[in-house]
N, C-alpha and C positions, 0 to 999 in steps of 0.2 A: 683406537688403533687404526691407522690409515694403511690401506693396501695400495701399492703403486703398481699399475700394470707395466709389464716389461715391454718396451717398445724401442725400435731403432731410433725413433725421433728424440728419445731421451738422451741418446749418445751422439747422434749425427744430425746434420742439417736435414730439412724435410725432403729435399730433392734426392739426396744420397740415401735416405731411409727408404724412399719409394723404390729406387733402383735396387737396393739390397733385398727388399721384400719381393720384388718381381724375380730377381735372379734366384733367390732361394726357392720360391714357388715353382719355377720352371725346372730347377735341379731336382727337387723332390718328385715332381710329376714325371720327369724323365726316368728316374730310378724306379719308380713304382710301375710304370707301363713297360719299360724295356727290360726289366729284370725277369720277366716271364717269357721273353721272346726266344730263349735258347742261348743267348749270349753267355749266360752264366751257368749253363746246364752242366751238371756234374755226373750224370748217369753214364751208362754204357750204351753203345749202339744196339739196335734191335738185332735179333738173330737173322741170319741170312746166308745165302750162297754167294761165294766170291769165286771168280774165274780168272785164270791166267790166259789171256787172249792171244798170246804170241805163239801158241802151239795149236796145231790142227789135229783133232778137235780140241777145243779149249779144256784145260785141266781145271777142275773145280773143287772147292772145299766148302764145307758147311760149318759155320761157327755160331754157337749159342753163347753169347758173352755172359748172360745172367747165370746160367748153370755151369759156365766154364768148361764147355765141351766142344771139341773140334772133331769133325769127321773128314778125313783126308785119305784118299786111296782106299776107300771102303773099310777103314779102321778108325775106331773112335778113341780119341786121346783126351785125357783130363789136363786142362790148362792150369798152370800155376801162375798166379798174378803177382808180378813184381811191382809194377806201378799201375795206375788206373787204366792205362792204354798199352801196357807191355805184358805179354804172357809168354811162358816157357813150357815146353813139353819135350819128352825124349822119345825118339823112334829109332829102333835098332841100335841102341847105345849112343846115338848122336843127339846133341842138344840143339833144339830149334827155338827161335824166338819169333813170336807173332806180334807185330806192332800195328796198332790201329792208327793209320795216317789221318784219315777222315772217316766219316760215317759210311762212305761209299768205297773206301780203299784200305786194304791191309797189305802189309809187307811180311813175307816169310823168309827168314834167314837161317842158314845152318851155321851155328856158332862153332861147331867142331872142325869142319873142313874149310870154312870161309869162302867156298867157291859157289855157294848156292844162295841167290838173292833174287826173289821174284815178287812182283806186285800183282795183287789180285783185285779185280774190280767187282763191285756188287752187281749181281744179276738183278734185273728188274723183277719186281714182285710177281708179276703175272707169269713169269717163266720158272720160278723157283720150285724145286721139288725137295721136300725134306727127306734126306736119305736115311735108310736103315742100315747101320753098319753090319758087315758080315763078321767082324772080329772086334774085340775090345782090347785095347792095349793099355796096360797099367804101368 
């Protein structure tokens, strides 16, 4: 019984077989090295404090995406995840949406009144304080 090794040169000319081998090698190398660079990252952003800088003093909120907790105006809310980067919570009977635009930016919208839409930027780690909420809102 003869075993025939599978080779591109069995099906293509030698120069084309070399080019295909090199192209496949570089494609596999690219996928192996760059799949770990965060391009295909499916996790959630790390917890942090985000501030709306257009007010003086800046209004800040603290979000822990892994435990789905939001602290806003000294009240802790439980976030309901709709999609991987869209969260909902209710405050005073109004429905709010928290959307993660990038790892450093979130958008807060009031879906009930439609007149509240603010972008919050991540505070640098050296300035972040983890708040202790004075009230818990369910």
